[in-house]
PDB file of N, H, CA, C and O in Angstrom:
ATOM      1  N   UNK A   1       0.425 -53.008  58.819  1.00  0.00           N
ATOM      2  CA  UNK A   1       0.798 -51.801  59.275  1.00  0.00           C
ATOM      3  C   UNK A   1      -0.517 -51.101  59.918  1.00  0.00           C
ATOM      4  O   UNK A   1      -1.442 -50.957  59.119  1.00  0.00           O
ATOM      5  N   UNK A   2      -0.685 -50.755  60.920  1.00  0.00           N
ATOM      6  H   UNK A   2       0.066 -50.871  61.570  1.00  0.00           H
ATOM      7  CA  UNK A   2      -1.647 -50.186  61.412  1.00  0.00           C
ATOM      8  C   UNK A   2      -2.541 -48.748  60.391  1.00  0.00           C
ATOM      9  O   UNK A   2      -2.016 -47.985  59.580  1.00  0.00           O
ATOM     10  N   UNK A   3      -3.886 -48.804  60.802  1.00  0.00           N
ATOM     11  H   UNK A   3      -4.312 -49.424  61.461  1.00  0.00           H
ATOM     12  CA  UNK A   3      -4.026 -47.843  59.902  1.00  0.00           C
ATOM     13  C   UNK A   3      -4.066 -46.482  60.119  1.00  0.00           C
ATOM     14  O   UNK A   3      -4.365 -45.697  59.219  1.00  0.00           O
ATOM     15  N   UNK A   4      -3.755 -46.099  61.377  1.00  0.00           N
ATOM     16  H   UNK A   4      -3.513 -46.738  62.108  1.00  0.00           H
ATOM     17  CA  UNK A   4      -2.970 -44.903  61.987  1.00  0.00           C
ATOM     18  C   UNK A   4      -2.016 -44.483  61.159  1.00  0.00           C
ATOM     19  O   UNK A   4      -2.076 -43.448  60.496  1.00  0.00           O
ATOM     20  N   UNK A   5      -1.033 -45.336  61.172  1.00  0.00           N
ATOM     21  H   UNK A   5      -0.984 -46.177  61.711  1.00  0.00           H
ATOM     22  CA  UNK A   5       0.124 -45.194  60.484  1.00  0.00           C
ATOM     23  C   UNK A   5       0.244 -45.144  59.158  1.00  0.00           C
ATOM     24  O   UNK A   5       1.055 -44.406  58.599  1.00  0.00           O
ATOM     25  N   UNK A   6      -0.703 -46.070  58.440  1.00  0.00           N
ATOM     26  H   UNK A   6      -1.362 -46.669  58.894  1.00  0.00           H
ATOM     27  CA  UNK A   6      -1.083 -45.721  57.294  1.00  0.00           C
ATOM     28  C   UNK A   6      -1.874 -44.527  56.898  1.00  0.00           C
ATOM     29  O   UNK A   6      -2.054 -44.263  55.710  1.00  0.00           O
ATOM     30  N   UNK A   7      -2.355 -43.792  57.873  1.00  0.00           N
ATOM     31  H   UNK A   7      -2.208 -44.007  58.838  1.00  0.00           H
ATOM     32  CA  UNK A   7      -3.091 -42.549  57.308  1.00  0.00           C
ATOM     33  C   UNK A   7      -2.079 -41.188  57.533  1.00  0.00           C
ATOM     34  O   UNK A   7      -2.208 -40.036  57.118  1.00  0.00           O
ATOM     35  N   UNK A   8      -1.136 -41.750  58.275  1.00  0.00           N
ATOM     36  H   UNK A   8      -1.031 -42.686  58.612  1.00  0.00           H
ATOM     37  CA  UNK A   8      -0.216 -40.845  58.837  1.00  0.00           C
ATOM     38  C   UNK A   8       0.918 -40.493  57.377  1.00  0.00           C
ATOM     39  O   UNK A   8       1.317 -39.387  57.014  1.00  0.00           O
ATOM     40  N   UNK A   9       1.225 -41.863  56.759  1.00  0.00           N
ATOM     41  H   UNK A   9       0.901 -42.762  57.055  1.00  0.00           H
ATOM     42  CA  UNK A   9       2.027 -42.075  55.595  1.00  0.00           C
ATOM     43  C   UNK A   9       1.338 -41.288  54.364  1.00  0.00           C
ATOM     44  O   UNK A   9       1.996 -40.540  53.641  1.00  0.00           O
ATOM     45  N   UNK A  10      -0.018 -41.515  54.193  1.00  0.00           N
ATOM     46  H   UNK A  10      -0.553 -42.123  54.780  1.00  0.00           H
ATOM     47  CA  UNK A  10      -0.761 -40.605  53.396  1.00  0.00           C
ATOM     48  C   UNK A  10      -0.459 -39.325  53.306  1.00  0.00           C
ATOM     49  O   UNK A  10      -0.032 -38.717  52.325  1.00  0.00           O
ATOM     50  N   UNK A  11      -0.757 -38.837  54.638  1.00  0.00           N
ATOM     51  H   UNK A  11      -1.104 -39.331  55.435  1.00  0.00           H
ATOM     52  CA  UNK A  11      -0.642 -37.337  55.291  1.00  0.00           C
ATOM     53  C   UNK A  11       0.355 -36.587  54.529  1.00  0.00           C
ATOM     54  O   UNK A  11       0.290 -35.570  53.838  1.00  0.00           O
ATOM     55  N   UNK A  12       1.474 -37.537  54.916  1.00  0.00           N
ATOM     56  H   UNK A  12       1.527 -38.363  55.476  1.00  0.00           H
ATOM     57  CA  UNK A  12       2.838 -36.814  54.236  1.00  0.00           C
ATOM     58  C   UNK A  12       2.810 -36.831  52.914  1.00  0.00           C
ATOM     59  O   UNK A  12       2.765 -35.785  52.267  1.00  0.00           O
ATOM     60  N   UNK A  13       2.831 -37.914  52.411  1.00  0.00           N
ATOM     61  H   UNK A  13       2.867 -38.763  52.937  1.00  0.00           H
ATOM     62  CA  UNK A  13       2.427 -37.952  50.734  1.00  0.00           C
ATOM     63  C   UNK A  13       1.634 -36.852  50.039  1.00  0.00           C
ATOM     64  O   UNK A  13       1.964 -36.386  48.949  1.00  0.00           O
ATOM     65  N   UNK A  14       0.649 -36.496  50.684  1.00  0.00           N
ATOM     66  H   UNK A  14       0.381 -36.875  51.570  1.00  0.00           H
ATOM     67  CA  UNK A  14      -0.073 -35.637  50.625  1.00  0.00           C
ATOM     68  C   UNK A  14       0.437 -33.947  50.726  1.00  0.00           C
ATOM     69  O   UNK A  14       0.438 -33.147  49.790  1.00  0.00           O
ATOM     70  N   UNK A  15       0.771 -33.740  51.848  1.00  0.00           N
ATOM     71  H   UNK A  15       0.771 -34.389  52.609  1.00  0.00           H
ATOM     72  CA  UNK A  15       1.610 -33.011  51.929  1.00  0.00           C
ATOM     73  C   UNK A  15       2.343 -32.474  51.130  1.00  0.00           C
ATOM     74  O   UNK A  15       2.125 -31.327  50.740  1.00  0.00           O
ATOM     75  N   UNK A  16       3.257 -33.116  50.764  1.00  0.00           N
ATOM     76  H   UNK A  16       3.434 -34.048  51.081  1.00  0.00           H
ATOM     77  CA  UNK A  16       4.296 -32.999  49.906  1.00  0.00           C
ATOM     78  C   UNK A  16       3.804 -32.989  48.161  1.00  0.00           C
ATOM     79  O   UNK A  16       4.567 -33.122  47.204  1.00  0.00           O
ATOM     80  N   UNK A  17       3.071 -32.893  48.141  1.00  0.00           N
ATOM     81  H   UNK A  17       2.451 -32.785  48.918  1.00  0.00           H
ATOM     82  CA  UNK A  17       2.389 -33.028  46.677  1.00  0.00           C
ATOM     83  C   UNK A  17       2.227 -34.219  45.855  1.00  0.00           C
ATOM     84  O   UNK A  17       1.714 -34.077  44.745  1.00  0.00           O
ATOM     85  N   UNK A  18       2.594 -35.374  46.246  1.00  0.00           N
ATOM     86  H   UNK A  18       3.011 -35.489  47.148  1.00  0.00           H
ATOM     87  CA  UNK A  18       2.437 -36.496  45.649  1.00  0.00           C
ATOM     88  C   UNK A  18       1.537 -37.223  45.325  1.00  0.00           C
ATOM     89  O   UNK A  18       1.588 -37.868  44.278  1.00  0.00           O
ATOM     90  N   UNK A  19       0.404 -37.277  46.251  1.00  0.00           N
ATOM     91  H   UNK A  19       0.363 -36.753  47.101  1.00  0.00           H
ATOM     92  CA  UNK A  19      -0.886 -37.791  45.778  1.00  0.00           C
ATOM     93  C   UNK A  19      -2.108 -36.451  46.328  1.00  0.00           C
ATOM     94  O   UNK A  19      -1.853 -35.480  47.041  1.00  0.00           O
ATOM     95  N   UNK A  20      -3.321 -36.804  45.761  1.00  0.00           N
ATOM     96  H   UNK A  20      -3.527 -37.593  45.182  1.00  0.00           H
ATOM     97  CA  UNK A  20      -4.612 -36.027  46.471  1.00  0.00           C
ATOM     98  C   UNK A  20      -5.255 -36.960  46.891  1.00  0.00           C
ATOM     99  O   UNK A  20      -5.048 -38.147  46.640  1.00  0.00           O
ATOM    100  N   UNK A  21      -6.348 -36.371  47.773  1.00  0.00           N
ATOM    101  H   UNK A  21      -6.516 -35.406  47.977  1.00  0.00           H
ATOM    102  CA  UNK A  21      -7.275 -37.284  47.981  1.00  0.00           C
ATOM    103  C   UNK A  21      -8.554 -36.873  48.263  1.00  0.00           C
ATOM    104  O   UNK A  21      -8.511 -35.649  48.388  1.00  0.00           O
ATOM    105  N   UNK A  22      -9.501 -37.218  48.400  1.00  0.00           N
ATOM    106  H   UNK A  22      -9.536 -38.212  48.298  1.00  0.00           H
ATOM    107  CA  UNK A  22     -10.968 -36.778  48.887  1.00  0.00           C
ATOM    108  C   UNK A  22     -11.766 -37.825  49.525  1.00  0.00           C
ATOM    109  O   UNK A  22     -11.566 -39.039  49.474  1.00  0.00           O
ATOM    110  N   UNK A  23     -12.611 -37.251  50.077  1.00  0.00           N
ATOM    111  H   UNK A  23     -12.773 -36.265  50.118  1.00  0.00           H
ATOM    112  CA  UNK A  23     -13.348 -38.449  51.046  1.00  0.00           C
ATOM    113  C   UNK A  23     -14.798 -38.554  50.100  1.00  0.00           C
ATOM    114  O   UNK A  23     -15.341 -37.550  49.638  1.00  0.00           O
ATOM    115  N   UNK A  24     -15.139 -39.474  49.969  1.00  0.00           N
ATOM    116  H   UNK A  24     -14.697 -40.289  50.344  1.00  0.00           H
ATOM    117  CA  UNK A  24     -16.462 -40.143  49.343  1.00  0.00           C
ATOM    118  C   UNK A  24     -17.005 -40.869  50.183  1.00  0.00           C
ATOM    119  O   UNK A  24     -16.525 -41.937  50.563  1.00  0.00           O
ATOM    120  N   UNK A  25     -18.295 -40.282  50.662  1.00  0.00           N
ATOM    121  H   UNK A  25     -18.685 -39.414  50.354  1.00  0.00           H
ATOM    122  CA  UNK A  25     -18.914 -40.753  51.964  1.00  0.00           C
ATOM    123  C   UNK A  25     -18.004 -41.477  53.119  1.00  0.00           C
ATOM    124  O   UNK A  25     -17.596 -40.733  54.010  1.00  0.00           O
ATOM    125  N   UNK A  26     -17.707 -42.639  53.172  1.00  0.00           N
ATOM    126  H   UNK A  26     -18.039 -43.244  52.448  1.00  0.00           H
ATOM    127  CA  UNK A  26     -16.905 -43.210  54.713  1.00  0.00           C
ATOM    128  C   UNK A  26     -15.588 -43.450  53.952  1.00  0.00           C
ATOM    129  O   UNK A  26     -14.848 -44.147  54.646  1.00  0.00           O
ATOM    130  N   UNK A  27     -15.100 -43.159  52.911  1.00  0.00           N
ATOM    131  H   UNK A  27     -15.701 -42.593  52.348  1.00  0.00           H
ATOM    132  CA  UNK A  27     -14.371 -43.660  51.829  1.00  0.00           C
ATOM    133  C   UNK A  27     -13.110 -42.754  51.800  1.00  0.00           C
ATOM    134  O   UNK A  27     -13.576 -41.620  51.907  1.00  0.00           O
ATOM    135  N   UNK A  28     -12.109 -42.680  51.735  1.00  0.00           N
ATOM    136  H   UNK A  28     -11.730 -43.602  51.648  1.00  0.00           H
ATOM    137  CA  UNK A  28     -11.105 -41.613  51.271  1.00  0.00           C
ATOM    138  C   UNK A  28     -10.312 -42.210  50.027  1.00  0.00           C
ATOM    139  O   UNK A  28      -9.750 -43.305  50.011  1.00  0.00           O
ATOM    140  N   UNK A  29     -10.366 -41.360  49.071  1.00  0.00           N
ATOM    141  H   UNK A  29     -10.822 -40.470  49.084  1.00  0.00           H
ATOM    142  CA  UNK A  29      -9.923 -41.990  47.688  1.00  0.00           C
ATOM    143  C   UNK A  29      -8.758 -40.814  47.442  1.00  0.00           C
ATOM    144  O   UNK A  29      -8.890 -39.590  47.438  1.00  0.00           O
ATOM    145  N   UNK A  30      -7.306 -41.821  47.194  1.00  0.00           N
ATOM    146  H   UNK A  30      -7.198 -42.815  47.198  1.00  0.00           H
ATOM    147  CA  UNK A  30      -6.243 -41.107  47.021  1.00  0.00           C
ATOM    148  C   UNK A  30      -5.964 -41.219  45.397  1.00  0.00           C
ATOM    149  O   UNK A  30      -6.380 -42.200  44.780  1.00  0.00           O
ATOM    150  N   UNK A  31      -5.285 -40.230  44.782  1.00  0.00           N
ATOM    151  H   UNK A  31      -4.947 -39.434  45.283  1.00  0.00           H
ATOM    152  CA  UNK A  31      -4.825 -40.176  43.415  1.00  0.00           C
ATOM    153  C   UNK A  31      -3.166 -39.843  43.266  1.00  0.00           C
ATOM    154  O   UNK A  31      -2.746 -39.024  44.084  1.00  0.00           O
ATOM    155  N   UNK A  32      -2.355 -40.301  42.471  1.00  0.00           N
ATOM    156  H   UNK A  32      -2.696 -40.966  41.807  1.00  0.00           H
ATOM    157  CA  UNK A  32      -0.954 -39.843  42.362  1.00  0.00           C
ATOM    158  C   UNK A  32      -1.118 -38.691  41.446  1.00  0.00           C
ATOM    159  O   UNK A  32      -1.977 -38.580  40.572  1.00  0.00           O
ATOM    160  N   UNK A  33      -0.077 -37.749  41.792  1.00  0.00           N
ATOM    161  H   UNK A  33       0.621 -37.839  42.503  1.00  0.00           H
ATOM    162  CA  UNK A  33      -0.145 -36.603  40.868  1.00  0.00           C
ATOM    163  C   UNK A  33       1.273 -36.856  40.189  1.00  0.00           C
ATOM    164  O   UNK A  33       2.431 -36.766  40.597  1.00  0.00           O
ATOM    165  N   UNK A  34       0.620 -37.252  38.838  1.00  0.00           N
ATOM    166  H   UNK A  34      -0.320 -37.326  38.506  1.00  0.00           H
ATOM    167  CA  UNK A  34       2.052 -38.051  37.789  1.00  0.00           C
ATOM    168  C   UNK A  34       3.291 -36.502  37.895  1.00  0.00           C
ATOM    169  O   UNK A  34       4.460 -36.604  38.267  1.00  0.00           O
ATOM    170  N   UNK A  35       2.730 -35.416  37.536  1.00  0.00           N
ATOM    171  H   UNK A  35       1.780 -35.333  37.234  1.00  0.00           H
ATOM    172  CA  UNK A  35       3.953 -34.401  37.560  1.00  0.00           C
ATOM    173  C   UNK A  35       4.822 -34.439  38.666  1.00  0.00           C
ATOM    174  O   UNK A  35       6.032 -34.424  38.440  1.00  0.00           O
ATOM    175  N   UNK A  36       4.405 -34.487  39.842  1.00  0.00           N
ATOM    176  H   UNK A  36       3.423 -34.500  40.027  1.00  0.00           H
ATOM    177  CA  UNK A  36       5.149 -34.424  40.843  1.00  0.00           C
ATOM    178  C   UNK A  36       6.222 -35.860  41.296  1.00  0.00           C
ATOM    179  O   UNK A  36       7.240 -35.870  41.987  1.00  0.00           O
ATOM    180  N   UNK A  37       5.553 -36.911  40.639  1.00  0.00           N
ATOM    181  H   UNK A  37       4.726 -36.902  40.077  1.00  0.00           H
ATOM    182  CA  UNK A  37       6.689 -37.932  40.511  1.00  0.00           C
ATOM    183  C   UNK A  37       7.644 -37.851  39.620  1.00  0.00           C
ATOM    184  O   UNK A  37       8.814 -38.111  39.902  1.00  0.00           O
ATOM    185  N   UNK A  38       7.101 -37.340  38.003  1.00  0.00           N
ATOM    186  H   UNK A  38       6.150 -37.128  37.775  1.00  0.00           H
ATOM    187  CA  UNK A  38       8.185 -36.878  37.255  1.00  0.00           C
ATOM    188  C   UNK A  38       9.518 -35.962  37.752  1.00  0.00           C
ATOM    189  O   UNK A  38      10.696 -36.179  37.467  1.00  0.00           O
ATOM    190  N   UNK A  39       8.902 -34.747  38.677  1.00  0.00           N
ATOM    191  H   UNK A  39       7.945 -34.571  38.908  1.00  0.00           H
ATOM    192  CA  UNK A  39       9.719 -34.156  39.230  1.00  0.00           C
ATOM    193  C   UNK A  39      10.809 -35.025  40.437  1.00  0.00           C
ATOM    194  O   UNK A  39      12.000 -34.804  40.659  1.00  0.00           O
ATOM    195  N   UNK A  40      10.395 -35.489  40.723  1.00  0.00           N
ATOM    196  H   UNK A  40       9.428 -35.668  40.543  1.00  0.00           H
ATOM    197  CA  UNK A  40      10.803 -36.503  42.047  1.00  0.00           C
ATOM    198  C   UNK A  40      11.957 -37.365  41.284  1.00  0.00           C
ATOM    199  O   UNK A  40      13.139 -37.303  41.622  1.00  0.00           O
ATOM    200  N   UNK A  41      11.476 -38.178  40.212  1.00  0.00           N
ATOM    201  H   UNK A  41      10.516 -38.228  39.938  1.00  0.00           H
ATOM    202  CA  UNK A  41      12.159 -39.071  39.418  1.00  0.00           C
ATOM    203  C   UNK A  41      13.392 -38.091  38.675  1.00  0.00           C
ATOM    204  O   UNK A  41      14.549 -38.497  38.570  1.00  0.00           O
ATOM    205  N   UNK A  42      12.965 -36.814  38.211  1.00  0.00           N
ATOM    206  H   UNK A  42      12.025 -36.484  38.297  1.00  0.00           H
ATOM    207  CA  UNK A  42      14.160 -36.106  37.794  1.00  0.00           C
ATOM    208  C   UNK A  42      15.400 -35.500  38.975  1.00  0.00           C
ATOM    209  O   UNK A  42      16.617 -35.428  38.805  1.00  0.00           O
ATOM    210  N   UNK A  43      14.712 -35.177  39.997  1.00  0.00           N
ATOM    211  H   UNK A  43      13.723 -35.236  40.136  1.00  0.00           H
ATOM    212  CA  UNK A  43      15.720 -35.037  40.790  1.00  0.00           C
ATOM    213  C   UNK A  43      16.181 -36.111  41.432  1.00  0.00           C
ATOM    214  O   UNK A  43      17.124 -35.915  42.199  1.00  0.00           O
ATOM    215  N   UNK A  44      15.750 -37.228  41.318  1.00  0.00           N
ATOM    216  H   UNK A  44      14.984 -37.387  40.696  1.00  0.00           H
ATOM    217  CA  UNK A  44      16.730 -38.530  41.887  1.00  0.00           C
ATOM    218  C   UNK A  44      18.132 -38.884  40.658  1.00  0.00           C
ATOM    219  O   UNK A  44      19.329 -39.105  40.839  1.00  0.00           O
ATOM    220  N   UNK A  45      17.604 -38.832  39.884  1.00  0.00           N
ATOM    221  H   UNK A  45      16.631 -38.652  39.737  1.00  0.00           H
ATOM    222  CA  UNK A  45      18.429 -38.852  38.534  1.00  0.00           C
ATOM    223  C   UNK A  45      19.664 -37.964  38.570  1.00  0.00           C
ATOM    224  O   UNK A  45      20.844 -38.275  38.412  1.00  0.00           O
ATOM    225  N   UNK A  46      19.088 -36.749  38.822  1.00  0.00           N
ATOM    226  H   UNK A  46      18.129 -36.497  38.950  1.00  0.00           H
ATOM    227  CA  UNK A  46      20.408 -35.572  39.056  1.00  0.00           C
ATOM    228  C   UNK A  46      20.959 -35.958  40.095  1.00  0.00           C
ATOM    229  O   UNK A  46      22.169 -35.774  39.963  1.00  0.00           O
ATOM    230  N   UNK A  47      20.655 -36.525  41.346  1.00  0.00           N
ATOM    231  H   UNK A  47      19.672 -36.675  41.453  1.00  0.00           H
ATOM    232  CA  UNK A  47      21.359 -36.863  42.652  1.00  0.00           C
ATOM    233  C   UNK A  47      22.333 -37.809  42.289  1.00  0.00           C
ATOM    234  O   UNK A  47      23.513 -37.651  42.599  1.00  0.00           O
ATOM    235  N   UNK A  48      21.805 -39.084  41.458  1.00  0.00           N
ATOM    236  H   UNK A  48      20.846 -39.212  41.205  1.00  0.00           H
ATOM    237  CA  UNK A  48      22.529 -40.311  41.133  1.00  0.00           C
ATOM    238  C   UNK A  48      23.533 -40.009  40.455  1.00  0.00           C
ATOM    239  O   UNK A  48      24.641 -40.459  40.748  1.00  0.00           O
ATOM    240  N   UNK A  49      23.320 -39.117  39.328  1.00  0.00           N
ATOM    241  H   UNK A  49      22.420 -38.752  39.090  1.00  0.00           H
ATOM    242  CA  UNK A  49      24.651 -38.612  38.428  1.00  0.00           C
ATOM    243  C   UNK A  49      25.468 -37.828  39.335  1.00  0.00           C
ATOM    244  O   UNK A  49      26.662 -38.034  39.119  1.00  0.00           O
ATOM    245  N   UNK A  50      25.211 -36.848  40.448  1.00  0.00           N
ATOM    246  H   UNK A  50      24.240 -36.681  40.623  1.00  0.00           H
ATOM    247  CA  UNK A  50      26.245 -36.120  41.419  1.00  0.00           C
ATOM    248  C   UNK A  50      26.792 -37.288  42.228  1.00  0.00           C
ATOM    249  O   UNK A  50      28.019 -37.377  42.266  1.00  0.00           O
ATOM    250  N   UNK A  51      26.205 -38.032  42.763  1.00  0.00           N
ATOM    251  H   UNK A  51      25.208 -37.961  42.733  1.00  0.00           H
ATOM    252  CA  UNK A  51      27.061 -39.367  43.574  1.00  0.00           C
ATOM    253  C   UNK A  51      27.864 -40.147  42.732  1.00  0.00           C
ATOM    254  O   UNK A  51      28.934 -40.546  43.191  1.00  0.00           O
ATOM    255  N   UNK A  52      27.499 -40.483  41.408  1.00  0.00           N
ATOM    256  H   UNK A  52      26.630 -40.158  41.036  1.00  0.00           H
ATOM    257  CA  UNK A  52      28.321 -40.939  40.757  1.00  0.00           C
ATOM    258  C   UNK A  52      29.863 -40.181  40.224  1.00  0.00           C
ATOM    259  O   UNK A  52      30.968 -40.718  40.149  1.00  0.00           O
ATOM    260  N   UNK A  53      29.542 -39.016  39.960  1.00  0.00           N
ATOM    261  H   UNK A  53      28.644 -38.580  40.021  1.00  0.00           H
ATOM    262  CA  UNK A  53      30.503 -38.151  39.809  1.00  0.00           C
ATOM    263  C   UNK A  53      31.565 -38.182  40.812  1.00  0.00           C
ATOM    264  O   UNK A  53      32.745 -38.495  40.650  1.00  0.00           O
ATOM    265  N   UNK A  54      31.001 -37.833  41.805  1.00  0.00           N
ATOM    266  H   UNK A  54      30.043 -37.579  41.937  1.00  0.00           H
ATOM    267  CA  UNK A  54      31.765 -37.433  43.376  1.00  0.00           C
ATOM    268  C   UNK A  54      32.425 -39.326  43.514  1.00  0.00           C
ATOM    269  O   UNK A  54      33.604 -39.375  43.865  1.00  0.00           O
ATOM    270  N   UNK A  55      31.996 -40.201  43.357  1.00  0.00           N
ATOM    271  H   UNK A  55      31.039 -40.161  43.072  1.00  0.00           H
ATOM    272  CA  UNK A  55      32.546 -41.472  43.457  1.00  0.00           C
ATOM    273  C   UNK A  55      33.328 -41.674  42.539  1.00  0.00           C
ATOM    274  O   UNK A  55      34.223 -42.415  42.945  1.00  0.00           O
ATOM    275  N   UNK A  56      33.459 -41.404  41.520  1.00  0.00           N
ATOM    276  H   UNK A  56      32.732 -40.802  41.190  1.00  0.00           H
ATOM    277  CA  UNK A  56      34.255 -41.375  40.192  1.00  0.00           C
ATOM    278  C   UNK A  56      35.571 -40.431  40.742  1.00  0.00           C
ATOM    279  O   UNK A  56      36.667 -40.886  40.414  1.00  0.00           O
ATOM    280  N   UNK A  57      35.581 -39.608  41.263  1.00  0.00           N
ATOM    281  H   UNK A  57      34.691 -39.238  41.529  1.00  0.00           H
ATOM    282  CA  UNK A  57      36.474 -38.678  41.653  1.00  0.00           C
ATOM    283  C   UNK A  57      37.345 -39.039  42.685  1.00  0.00           C
ATOM    284  O   UNK A  57      38.525 -38.690  42.689  1.00  0.00           O
ATOM    285  N   UNK A  58      36.674 -39.925  43.824  1.00  0.00           N
ATOM    286  H   UNK A  58      35.715 -40.209  43.821  1.00  0.00           H
ATOM    287  CA  UNK A  58      37.122 -40.394  44.526  1.00  0.00           C
ATOM    288  C   UNK A  58      38.010 -41.527  44.396  1.00  0.00           C
ATOM    289  O   UNK A  58      38.931 -41.792  45.168  1.00  0.00           O
ATOM    290  N   UNK A  59      37.600 -42.311  43.157  1.00  0.00           N
ATOM    291  H   UNK A  59      36.852 -42.095  42.530  1.00  0.00           H
ATOM    292  CA  UNK A  59      38.403 -43.605  42.941  1.00  0.00           C
ATOM    293  C   UNK A  59      39.595 -42.916  42.291  1.00  0.00           C
ATOM    294  O   UNK A  59      40.765 -43.153  42.588  1.00  0.00           O
ATOM    295  N   UNK A  60      39.278 -42.238  41.580  1.00  0.00           N
ATOM    296  H   UNK A  60      38.327 -42.046  41.339  1.00  0.00           H
ATOM    297  CA  UNK A  60      40.603 -41.501  40.857  1.00  0.00           C
ATOM    298  C   UNK A  60      41.814 -41.234  41.998  1.00  0.00           C
ATOM    299  O   UNK A  60      42.999 -41.566  41.950  1.00  0.00           O
ATOM    300  N   UNK A  61      41.080 -40.520  43.026  1.00  0.00           N
ATOM    301  H   UNK A  61      40.118 -40.250  43.065  1.00  0.00           H
ATOM    302  CA  UNK A  61      42.007 -39.888  44.313  1.00  0.00           C
ATOM    303  C   UNK A  61      42.839 -40.981  44.742  1.00  0.00           C
ATOM    304  O   UNK A  61      44.064 -41.053  44.648  1.00  0.00           O
ATOM    305  N   UNK A  62      41.910 -41.959  45.299  1.00  0.00           N
ATOM    306  H   UNK A  62      40.915 -41.900  45.375  1.00  0.00           H
ATOM    307  CA  UNK A  62      42.725 -43.236  45.880  1.00  0.00           C
ATOM    308  C   UNK A  62      43.606 -43.955  45.005  1.00  0.00           C
ATOM    309  O   UNK A  62      44.633 -44.423  45.497  1.00  0.00           O
ATOM    310  N   UNK A  63      43.341 -44.134  43.643  1.00  0.00           N
ATOM    311  H   UNK A  63      42.507 -43.753  43.243  1.00  0.00           H
ATOM    312  CA  UNK A  63      44.164 -44.709  42.799  1.00  0.00           C
ATOM    313  C   UNK A  63      45.365 -43.868  42.527  1.00  0.00           C
ATOM    314  O   UNK A  63      46.389 -44.458  42.183  1.00  0.00           O
ATOM    315  N   UNK A  64      45.379 -42.482  42.641  1.00  0.00           N
ATOM    316  H   UNK A  64      44.546 -42.002  42.920  1.00  0.00           H
ATOM    317  CA  UNK A  64      46.405 -41.833  42.303  1.00  0.00           C
ATOM    318  C   UNK A  64      47.601 -42.029  43.960  1.00  0.00           C
ATOM    319  O   UNK A  64      48.809 -42.269  43.961  1.00  0.00           O
ATOM    320  N   UNK A  65      46.801 -41.845  45.002  1.00  0.00           N
ATOM    321  H   UNK A  65      45.820 -41.650  45.001  1.00  0.00           H
ATOM    322  CA  UNK A  65      47.089 -42.123  46.285  1.00  0.00           C
ATOM    323  C   UNK A  65      48.050 -43.412  46.427  1.00  0.00           C
ATOM    324  O   UNK A  65      49.141 -43.424  46.998  1.00  0.00           O
ATOM    325  N   UNK A  66      47.507 -44.334  45.879  1.00  0.00           N
ATOM    326  H   UNK A  66      46.621 -44.324  45.415  1.00  0.00           H
ATOM    327  CA  UNK A  66      48.161 -45.734  45.706  1.00  0.00           C
ATOM    328  C   UNK A  66      49.249 -45.982  44.968  1.00  0.00           C
ATOM    329  O   UNK A  66      50.062 -46.861  45.255  1.00  0.00           O
ATOM    330  N   UNK A  67      49.336 -45.215  43.962  1.00  0.00           N
ATOM    331  H   UNK A  67      48.677 -44.501  43.729  1.00  0.00           H
ATOM    332  CA  UNK A  67      50.403 -45.093  42.721  1.00  0.00           C
ATOM    333  C   UNK A  67      51.740 -44.468  43.549  1.00  0.00           C
ATOM    334  O   UNK A  67      52.894 -44.866  43.711  1.00  0.00           O
ATOM    335  N   UNK A  68      51.163 -43.571  43.881  1.00  0.00           N
ATOM    336  H   UNK A  68      50.226 -43.248  43.749  1.00  0.00           H
ATOM    337  CA  UNK A  68      52.251 -42.687  44.787  1.00  0.00           C
ATOM    338  C   UNK A  68      53.014 -43.362  45.896  1.00  0.00           C
ATOM    339  O   UNK A  68      54.166 -43.077  46.221  1.00  0.00           O
ATOM    340  N   UNK A  69      51.894 -44.719  46.700  1.00  0.00           N
ATOM    341  H   UNK A  69      50.958 -44.950  46.436  1.00  0.00           H
ATOM    342  CA  UNK A  69      52.481 -45.107  47.913  1.00  0.00           C
ATOM    343  C   UNK A  69      53.497 -45.996  47.261  1.00  0.00           C
ATOM    344  O   UNK A  69      54.597 -46.092  47.807  1.00  0.00           O
ATOM    345  N   UNK A  70      53.271 -46.615  46.229  1.00  0.00           N
ATOM    346  H   UNK A  70      52.378 -46.538  45.786  1.00  0.00           H
ATOM    347  CA  UNK A  70      53.895 -47.661  45.553  1.00  0.00           C
ATOM    348  C   UNK A  70      55.669 -47.547  44.885  1.00  0.00           C
ATOM    349  O   UNK A  70      56.548 -48.400  44.759  1.00  0.00           O
ATOM    350  N   UNK A  71      55.618 -46.227  44.607  1.00  0.00           N
ATOM    351  H   UNK A  71      54.904 -45.534  44.710  1.00  0.00           H
ATOM    352  CA  UNK A  71      56.632 -45.503  43.797  1.00  0.00           C
ATOM    353  C   UNK A  71      57.936 -45.261  45.068  1.00  0.00           C
ATOM    354  O   UNK A  71      59.136 -45.489  44.913  1.00  0.00           O
ATOM    355  N   UNK A  72      57.428 -44.871  45.996  1.00  0.00           N
ATOM    356  H   UNK A  72      56.453 -44.686  46.123  1.00  0.00           H
ATOM    357  CA  UNK A  72      58.265 -44.208  46.993  1.00  0.00           C
ATOM    358  C   UNK A  72      59.311 -45.019  47.523  1.00  0.00           C
ATOM    359  O   UNK A  72      59.295 -46.196  47.162  1.00  0.00           O
ATOM    360  N   UNK A  73      60.265 -44.635  48.340  1.00  0.00           N
ATOM    361  H   UNK A  73      60.278 -43.679  48.633  1.00  0.00           H
ATOM    362  CA  UNK A  73      61.306 -45.319  49.073  1.00  0.00           C
ATOM    363  C   UNK A  73      60.489 -46.550  49.924  1.00  0.00           C
ATOM    364  O   UNK A  73      59.265 -46.554  50.056  1.00  0.00           O
ATOM    365  N   UNK A  74      61.251 -47.424  50.385  1.00  0.00           N
ATOM    366  H   UNK A  74      62.245 -47.421  50.277  1.00  0.00           H
ATOM    367  CA  UNK A  74      60.979 -48.390  51.212  1.00  0.00           C
ATOM    368  C   UNK A  74      61.455 -48.512  52.227  1.00  0.00           C
ATOM    369  O   UNK A  74      61.138 -49.458  52.947  1.00  0.00           O
TER     370      UNK A  74
END
């Protein structure tokens, strides 16, 4: 990955609060913001739960549709 691309990725992470950075001489030091990662993990867990619930409902619906199809006239 080229340095400008890497710097752009770091900028996005900093803008959303996942990292902080500071310039020390010619170097830029980055630090993870643990609280923001915890928030992101909580959000992902909630979204994973919602997706699982939706897929479970879809599976139930499709099973019911399949059962209706087998019981009908041929």
